[in-house]
C-alpha positions as CSV (number, residue, x, y, z in Angstrom):
1,M,-29.1,11.1,3.4
2,A,-25.7,10.9,0.8
3,R,-25.5,8.8,-1.7
4,I,-22.9,7.6,-4.2
5,G,-24.2,6.7,-7.7
6,G,-27.4,5.8,-6.0
7,P,-26.9,2.6,-4.3
8,G,-27.8,3.2,-0.9
9,P,-27.0,5.8,2.2
10,Y,-23.6,6.8,2.4
11,Q,-21.1,8.8,4.6
12,D,-18.0,9.8,4.4
13,I,-15.8,9.4,7.4
14,G,-12.4,11.0,7.4
15,F,-9.2,10.4,10.4
16,D,-6.1,13.1,10.3
17,R,-3.1,11.5,11.1
18,D,-3.2,11.0,14.4
19,G,-6.6,8.5,14.0
20,D,-8.9,11.3,15.4
21,V,-12.2,11.2,13.4
22,D,-14.4,13.8,12.1
23,P,-16.9,14.2,14.9
24,E,-19.9,15.5,12.7
25,Q,-19.5,12.7,10.5
26,R,-19.4,10.2,13.5
27,H,-22.7,11.5,13.9
28,R,-24.1,10.9,11.1
29,L,-22.7,7.7,10.5
30,L,-23.8,6.3,14.0
31,G,-27.3,7.4,12.4
32,L,-27.3,5.5,9.2
33,E,-30.6,3.1,9.6
34,V,-29.0,0.0,7.8
35,T,-28.6,-3.6,8.6
36,D,-25.5,-4.1,6.9
37,L,-22.4,-1.4,6.7
38,V,-19.7,-1.5,3.6
39,M,-16.9,0.6,4.8
40,F,-14.1,0.9,2.1
41,A,-10.4,2.7,3.0
42,H,-8.4,3.9,-0.1
43,G,-4.8,3.8,-0.8
44,R,-2.3,5.7,-0.3
45,N,-2.1,6.9,-3.8
46,Q,-5.8,9.1,-3.9
47,S,-6.9,12.6,-3.2
48,P,-10.0,13.1,-1.5
49,A,-12.2,13.6,-4.8
50,A,-10.2,10.3,-6.5
51,A,-11.0,8.3,-3.5
52,Y,-15.1,10.1,-4.2
53,E,-14.9,8.3,-7.4
54,L,-13.4,5.1,-6.5
55,Y,-15.8,4.4,-4.2
56,A,-18.8,5.6,-6.5
57,D,-17.5,3.3,-8.8
58,F,-17.2,0.6,-6.7
59,F,-20.1,0.6,-4.8
60,S,-22.5,0.8,-8.2
61,A,-22.6,-3.1,-8.4
62,F,-24.0,-3.8,-4.9
63,P,-27.5,-3.1,-5.0
64,A,-28.1,-5.9,-7.7
65,L,-25.7,-8.4,-5.7
66,T,-27.4,-8.2,-2.1
67,G,-30.4,-10.4,-1.0
68,R,-33.9,-9.7,0.5
69,G,-34.1,-8.3,4.0
70,V,-30.6,-6.9,3.7
71,R,-30.4,-3.2,3.8
72,L,-26.7,-2.1,2.9
73,G,-25.5,1.3,3.6
74,Y,-21.9,2.6,2.7
75,A,-19.0,4.5,4.2
76,G,-15.7,6.0,2.6
77,V,-12.8,5.7,4.8
78,G,-10.6,8.9,4.2
79,W,-7.4,9.6,5.8
80,P,-4.3,11.7,4.8
81,S,-2.7,10.4,1.4
82,M,-1.7,11.7,-1.5
83,T,-1.7,11.1,-5.2
84,F,2.2,10.4,-7.0
85,P,1.9,9.6,-10.3
86,D,2.9,6.2,-11.2
87,E,4.3,6.7,-14.4
88,I,7.8,7.4,-14.2
89,P,9.9,10.2,-16.6
90,A,12.3,8.4,-18.9
91,P,16.0,9.7,-18.3
92,G,16.2,13.6,-19.4
93,P,14.9,16.9,-18.8
94,V,12.1,16.5,-16.1
95,S,9.7,20.0,-16.5
96,G,7.9,21.1,-13.6
97,P,5.6,24.1,-12.6
98,P,7.4,27.2,-11.2
99,G,8.9,26.5,-7.9
100,G,7.8,23.0,-8.4
101,G,11.1,21.7,-10.2
102,G,10.9,18.2,-11.3
103,L,7.9,17.4,-9.5
104,D,4.4,17.8,-10.9
105,G,2.4,20.5,-9.4
106,D,-0.3,18.1,-7.8
107,T,2.6,16.2,-6.1
108,Y,4.6,19.0,-5.3
109,Q,1.5,20.5,-3.2
110,A,0.8,17.4,-1.7
111,L,4.5,16.7,-0.5
112,L,3.5,20.2,1.4
113,T,0.4,19.7,2.7
114,L,1.1,16.3,4.2
115,F,4.8,16.9,5.4
116,P,4.0,20.3,7.0
117,G,7.5,22.5,8.0
118,H,9.5,20.6,5.2
119,G,8.9,22.8,2.2
120,E,12.7,24.0,1.9
121,T,13.3,20.2,1.8
122,V,10.8,19.6,-0.7
123,A,11.9,22.5,-2.8
124,R,15.7,20.9,-2.9
125,L,14.0,17.6,-3.4
126,A,12.3,18.6,-6.7
127,A,15.3,20.9,-7.7
128,L,18.2,18.0,-7.7
129,L,15.4,16.1,-9.7
130,V,15.8,18.9,-12.5
131,E,19.5,19.1,-12.2
132,R,20.1,15.6,-11.7
133,P,23.9,16.0,-10.9
134,D,26.4,13.6,-12.2
135,S,27.5,13.5,-8.4
136,A,27.4,10.2,-5.7
137,A,27.4,13.1,-3.0
138,A,24.3,15.0,-5.0
139,V,22.5,11.3,-4.8
140,G,23.2,10.6,-1.1
141,D,22.0,14.7,-0.4
142,F,18.8,13.5,-2.2
143,G,18.5,10.3,-0.3
144,R,19.1,12.3,3.0
145,L,16.7,15.0,2.3
146,A,13.8,12.5,1.5
147,R,14.0,10.3,4.5
148,R,13.6,13.4,6.6
149,L,10.0,13.5,5.2
150,A,9.8,9.9,6.7
151,R,11.0,11.2,10.3
152,V,7.8,10.8,12.8
153,P,7.4,14.1,14.7
154,A,7.8,14.7,17.9
155,G,5.3,13.8,20.5
156,G,3.3,12.4,17.2
157,L,1.2,8.9,17.6
158,E,2.8,7.2,14.2
159,S,5.3,5.6,16.2
160,H,7.6,3.3,15.3
161,R,5.1,0.2,16.3
162,F,3.3,0.9,13.1
163,T,6.4,1.0,10.5
164,D,6.5,-3.4,9.7
165,D,4.0,-5.5,9.7
166,L,6.7,-8.5,11.2
167,P,8.0,-7.9,14.3
168,G,10.7,-5.2,15.2
169,D,13.4,-7.1,15.7
170,E,13.3,-9.3,13.1
171,Q,12.1,-6.6,10.0
172,G,16.0,-4.7,11.2
173,P,16.1,-1.3,9.9
174,P,14.3,-1.1,6.2
175,A,16.0,-0.4,3.4
176,V,14.2,2.2,2.3
177,L,15.1,4.5,5.3
178,Y,18.7,3.5,6.1
179,E,20.5,1.8,2.6
180,D,23.4,3.8,0.9
181,P,21.1,6.3,-1.6
182,L,23.1,5.5,-4.5
183,S,23.4,1.4,-4.0
184,L,19.2,2.0,-3.3
185,C,19.2,4.1,-6.1
186,R,20.3,1.3,-8.5
187,R,18.3,-0.8,-7.1
188,F,15.0,1.1,-8.0
189,A,16.4,1.9,-11.3
190,G,16.9,-1.9,-11.8
191,A,13.4,-2.8,-10.6
192,L,11.7,-0.1,-12.8
193,E,13.4,-1.7,-16.1
194,A,12.4,-4.9,-15.3
195,V,8.7,-3.8,-15.1
196,D,8.9,-1.2,-17.8
197,G,10.7,-3.6,-20.8
198,S,13.6,-0.7,-20.8
199,G,16.1,-2.8,-19.4
200,R,17.5,-6.3,-18.9
201,Y,17.5,-8.2,-15.6
202,E,19.5,-11.0,-15.3
203,G,19.0,-12.3,-11.7
204,P,20.1,-11.2,-8.7
205,G,23.0,-8.9,-8.5
206,S,23.1,-8.2,-12.2
207,Y,21.5,-5.2,-12.1
208,G,22.5,-1.6,-10.3
209,G,25.9,-4.0,-8.6
210,P,29.3,-3.3,-9.7
211,G,30.8,-4.3,-12.8
212,P,33.5,-3.1,-15.5
213,Y,32.1,-0.5,-18.1
214,D,34.8,0.4,-20.4
215,G,32.8,1.4,-23.5
216,P,32.2,4.9,-24.9
217,G,31.2,7.8,-22.4
218,A,32.8,6.4,-19.8
219,S,33.1,8.8,-17.3
220,G,32.0,10.5,-14.4
221,P,31.1,9.0,-10.9
222,Y,29.3,6.3,-12.5
223,R,31.8,5.1,-15.0
224,S,32.4,1.6,-13.4
225,Y,29.1,0.6,-13.6
226,R,26.6,-1.2,-15.9
227,S,23.2,-2.4,-14.9
228,G,20.8,-4.9,-16.9
229,G,23.3,-4.4,-20.2
230,S,22.7,-0.3,-19.6
231,Y,25.0,2.3,-19.0
232,D,24.7,3.1,-15.0
233,G,24.8,6.7,-15.8
234,P,23.2,9.7,-13.9
235,G,19.7,10.1,-16.1
236,R,19.2,6.0,-14.8
237,V,20.0,6.7,-11.2
238,W,18.4,9.6,-11.4
239,R,15.6,7.8,-12.1
240,G,15.7,5.4,-9.2
241,A,16.0,8.6,-7.4
242,R,12.7,9.5,-8.3
243,E,11.1,6.3,-7.1
244,L,13.2,6.3,-4.0
245,L,11.3,10.0,-3.2
246,R,7.9,8.2,-3.9
247,Q,9.0,4.5,-2.0
248,T,10.1,7.1,1.3
249,T,7.3,9.2,1.3
250,Y,4.6,5.7,1.0
251,Y,6.5,4.2,3.8
252,A,5.4,7.6,6.0
253,L,2.3,6.8,4.6
254,K,2.4,2.9,5.4
255,R,3.1,4.1,8.9
256,R,0.0,6.3,9.0
257,A,-2.5,3.4,8.1
258,G,-1.4,1.6,10.6
259,A,-1.7,4.3,13.1
260,V,-5.2,5.3,11.6
261,G,-6.3,1.8,11.6
262,E,-5.6,1.0,15.0
263,L,-5.9,4.5,16.9
264,G,-8.4,5.7,14.6
265,L,-11.1,3.0,13.0
266,G,-10.5,0.4,15.6
267,P,-11.8,2.3,18.0
268,L,-15.1,3.7,16.0
269,L,-16.1,0.4,15.2
270,G,-16.1,-0.3,19.4
271,Q,-18.6,2.9,19.3
272,L,-20.7,1.4,15.9
273,A,-21.2,-2.0,18.0
274,R,-22.3,0.1,21.3
275,S,-24.2,2.3,19.4
276,R,-25.7,-0.3,16.9
277,P,-25.3,-3.8,18.2
278,A,-27.2,-5.7,15.4
279,L,-25.4,-3.8,13.0
280,R,-23.1,-6.0,10.5
281,V,-20.0,-4.5,9.6
282,H,-17.7,-5.3,6.1
283,L,-14.7,-3.7,6.2
284,V,-12.7,-3.2,2.7
285,G,-9.6,-1.8,1.6
286,H,-7.3,-1.3,-0.9
287,G,-3.4,-1.2,-0.9
288,Q,-2.3,0.6,2.0
289,G,-6.1,1.2,2.8
290,A,-6.1,-2.8,3.5
291,R,-3.2,-2.3,6.0
292,L,-5.6,0.6,7.8
293,V,-8.5,-1.7,7.9
294,A,-6.4,-4.9,9.0
295,F,-4.8,-2.7,11.6
296,A,-7.9,-1.5,13.0
297,L,-8.5,-5.2,14.0
298,R,-6.0,-4.7,16.6
299,G,-7.7,-1.8,18.0
300,L,-11.0,-3.1,17.9
301,P,-12.6,-3.5,21.8
302,D,-12.1,-7.4,22.8
303,E,-15.9,-7.7,23.3
304,V,-16.9,-6.5,20.1
305,R,-18.0,-9.3,17.2
306,T,-19.9,-6.9,14.5
307,V,-17.4,-6.8,11.8
308,K,-19.0,-9.9,9.7
309,S,-15.9,-9.9,7.2
310,V,-12.9,-7.9,6.1
311,T,-12.1,-8.1,2.4
312,L,-8.5,-6.9,1.2
313,L,-7.8,-5.5,-2.2
314,Q,-4.1,-5.9,-3.5
315,G,-2.7,-5.2,0.4
316,A,0.1,-3.2,0.7
317,F,1.8,-5.1,3.7
318,S,3.7,-8.6,4.7
319,H,2.3,-11.4,3.2
320,Y,3.1,-12.7,6.8
321,A,1.5,-10.3,8.9
322,F,-1.3,-12.5,10.0
323,A,0.8,-15.0,10.6
324,S,0.8,-17.8,13.6
325,R,4.4,-18.8,12.8
326,L,7.1,-17.0,11.1
327,P,8.6,-19.7,9.0
328,H,11.9,-18.5,9.1
329,A,11.5,-17.9,12.6
330,P,9.7,-20.2,14.6
331,G,8.1,-19.2,17.7
332,R,7.5,-15.9,16.2
333,A,4.2,-14.4,15.0
334,G,3.3,-11.6,12.6
335,A,2.2,-8.3,13.5
336,L,-1.5,-9.1,13.0
337,G,-1.2,-13.1,14.3
338,A,-4.3,-14.5,14.9
339,M,-6.0,-11.2,14.9
340,E,-8.3,-12.8,11.8
341,Q,-10.3,-14.4,15.2
342,R,-11.6,-11.0,16.4
343,V,-13.7,-11.0,12.6
344,D,-17.4,-12.7,12.9
345,G,-16.8,-14.2,9.3
346,P,-13.8,-14.2,7.5
347,V,-11.1,-12.1,6.1
348,V,-10.1,-12.3,2.3
349,A,-7.2,-11.3,0.9
350,C,-7.6,-10.7,-3.0
351,H,-3.7,-11.0,-5.1
352,S,-2.7,-10.4,-8.6
353,R,0.8,-11.9,-10.4
354,H,-0.3,-8.7,-12.7
355,D,0.9,-5.9,-9.6
356,G,3.6,-4.7,-10.3
357,A,3.8,-2.2,-7.4
358,L,3.8,-5.1,-5.0
359,G,5.7,-7.4,-6.8
360,T,8.8,-5.6,-7.8
361,L,8.7,-2.2,-6.0
362,Y,7.4,-3.0,-2.6
363,P,10.0,-5.9,-1.7
364,V,12.8,-3.7,-2.8
365,A,11.7,-0.7,-0.3
366,S,10.9,-3.2,2.4
367,A,13.9,-5.5,2.6
368,P,15.8,-4.8,5.2
369,A,19.3,-2.4,4.9
370,H,22.6,-4.2,4.5
371,D,20.8,-7.9,4.0
372,D,22.5,-10.6,3.1
373,R,20.3,-11.4,0.2
374,D,20.4,-9.2,-3.1
375,P,16.7,-7.1,-3.1
376,G,16.5,-8.6,-6.6
377,P,13.4,-7.2,-9.1
378,D,11.7,-11.0,-9.6
379,A,10.1,-10.3,-5.9
380,V,12.9,-10.4,-4.5
381,G,13.2,-13.8,-4.1
382,D,13.1,-13.7,-0.9
383,R,9.8,-14.4,0.2
384,R,10.4,-12.5,3.8
385,W,9.3,-9.0,2.0
386,W,6.5,-10.3,-0.5
387,A,3.3,-8.5,-0.3
388,L,-0.1,-9.5,0.8
389,G,-1.4,-8.3,-2.8
390,H,1.2,-10.4,-4.5
391,S,0.8,-13.3,-3.2
392,G,-1.8,-13.7,-0.6
393,I,-1.7,-14.8,3.0
394,H,1.2,-16.7,4.4
395,G,2.2,-18.6,7.9
396,V,-1.4,-19.1,8.5
397,G,-2.1,-23.3,8.8
398,S,-5.4,-23.0,8.5
399,A,-5.4,-20.6,5.3
400,V,-7.5,-21.3,2.2
401,R,-6.3,-20.7,-1.2
402,L,-8.6,-20.3,-4.1
403,T,-8.8,-18.8,-7.7
404,L,-11.3,-16.3,-7.8
405,D,-13.9,-18.1,-10.3
406,D,-13.7,-21.1,-8.0
407,A,-14.0,-18.2,-4.7
408,L,-17.5,-17.2,-6.6
409,R,-18.4,-20.7,-7.5
410,E,-18.4,-22.3,-4.2
411,S,-19.1,-20.9,-0.8
412,L,-16.6,-19.1,0.9
413,P,-15.0,-20.4,4.8
414,R,-17.3,-18.9,7.4
415,K,-14.2,-17.8,9.5
416,G,-10.6,-17.6,9.1
417,C,-8.2,-16.4,6.1
418,V,-8.6,-16.6,2.9
419,S,-6.4,-16.3,-0.2
420,V,-8.0,-15.4,-3.4
421,D,-6.0,-15.1,-6.7
422,A,-7.9,-12.3,-8.5
423,S,-5.3,-12.5,-11.8
424,S,-8.0,-12.8,-14.0
425,V,-9.5,-9.9,-13.7
426,V,-7.2,-7.4,-11.8
427,R,-4.5,-7.5,-14.7
428,S,-4.6,-3.5,-16.3
429,G,-2.6,-1.1,-15.7
430,A,1.0,0.4,-17.2
431,P,4.4,0.2,-15.2
432,P,5.4,0.4,-13.1
433,S,2.2,0.1,-10.9
434,G,1.3,-2.6,-13.3
435,A,-2.4,-3.7,-11.9
436,H,-2.2,-2.4,-8.4
437,G,-5.0,-0.1,-9.0
438,D,-7.2,-2.0,-11.1
439,I,-9.9,-3.0,-8.6
440,C,-13.0,-2.0,-10.2
441,H,-14.6,-5.2,-10.9
442,E,-18.2,-6.6,-10.5
443,E,-16.1,-10.1,-9.6
444,L,-14.5,-8.5,-7.0
445,A,-18.0,-6.9,-5.4
446,R,-19.3,-10.4,-5.7
447,L,-16.6,-11.6,-3.4
448,I,-17.1,-9.0,-0.8
449,V,-20.8,-9.7,-0.9
450,A,-20.0,-13.5,-0.9
451,A,-17.7,-13.1,2.6
452,G,-20.1,-10.9,4.2
453,G,-23.2,-13.5,3.6
454,L,-24.7,-10.3,2.3
455,G,-26.8,-11.9,-1.1
456,E,-28.1,-14.7,1.4
């Protein structure tokens, strides 16, 4: 039996982009002789090798935490994602491998693999990142090219219903796919400056917005703009353009995570329940992997009650996804409204104020195009577009809010939604993503054990 770091029986379980599972891995998973199964879905910034290392590190704490009578097994949920470096290069020359242009070799190849048939598009995007033309038209071309990667393939199952966590007519067309590219690049540049300290943010409208600039070097198509006290020149705009590519790619992966969860993992959990009715399943997801396991609840057969806990670590989806009523749209529910009732235990959402990816970049990408509010870097100031991993679960009247210390010291609720502020341990990481990936802590393993009753 495969093992990770020696904690117990382990099985990889991989899905393709349409949610189809590897049949041999499914067969081995169904054969695990365990009482409880922890299934962990990685985030969108993980290669298969990096995901395996994450699982090995995270699962290593469990054997010392579980109680008598619990024979724990582990599964690493794999789905087609990619590694895109979190460190955004400073303005200036960008180096890359031959043919890779302004993208490092791994990122270049990952884009080719994840978006087949777009070789020319990826090559042109990489070249523009190296050339950085002093041209608004070139920035517009870059935005249009990047958005080709996010188009749903004809006949594919990654339909529009997986793109948003709020109802379609409430969300509106997302800025990352429909906003004017030059304006959006300025917004991302301002957001990056807010999290890495390279520029000043003075409130909505002060970054990337129009304002006269008549100082030295004021020339070219950007000469009439300043941003956070910094000249809005080509280097700054192209820094924002690289982030636009990253966020557009992740928007496509966000849609994919929802599809894999609902069409793949949900039905697989139904098969597990039929084959092993006494098996207790505990779902864990990080980032967009949290979105994957949450959307699996939508694909769970109605009669299945074997999911005993769900733990969402820095979830990269709307904090209103579980809302029974949207505060800004009475009578409407989030895309996962009432789905926590399909869990025979709690749905626990960990969040941290140190997560720059979700606190600053996520709302800029998620706000609708041409919104009447300015999506600034301080979490936009508009709660509609905040992420669950930034502020916990909102819009659920019965939801409980705890600090991590309180959650570990007191008994967690047996059912329903629980938000846990994990800022005390999820706190380390470089900008712009900050602490988004800082999840391998014994305290979080203890939280999962408590949520699933595994220590009893």
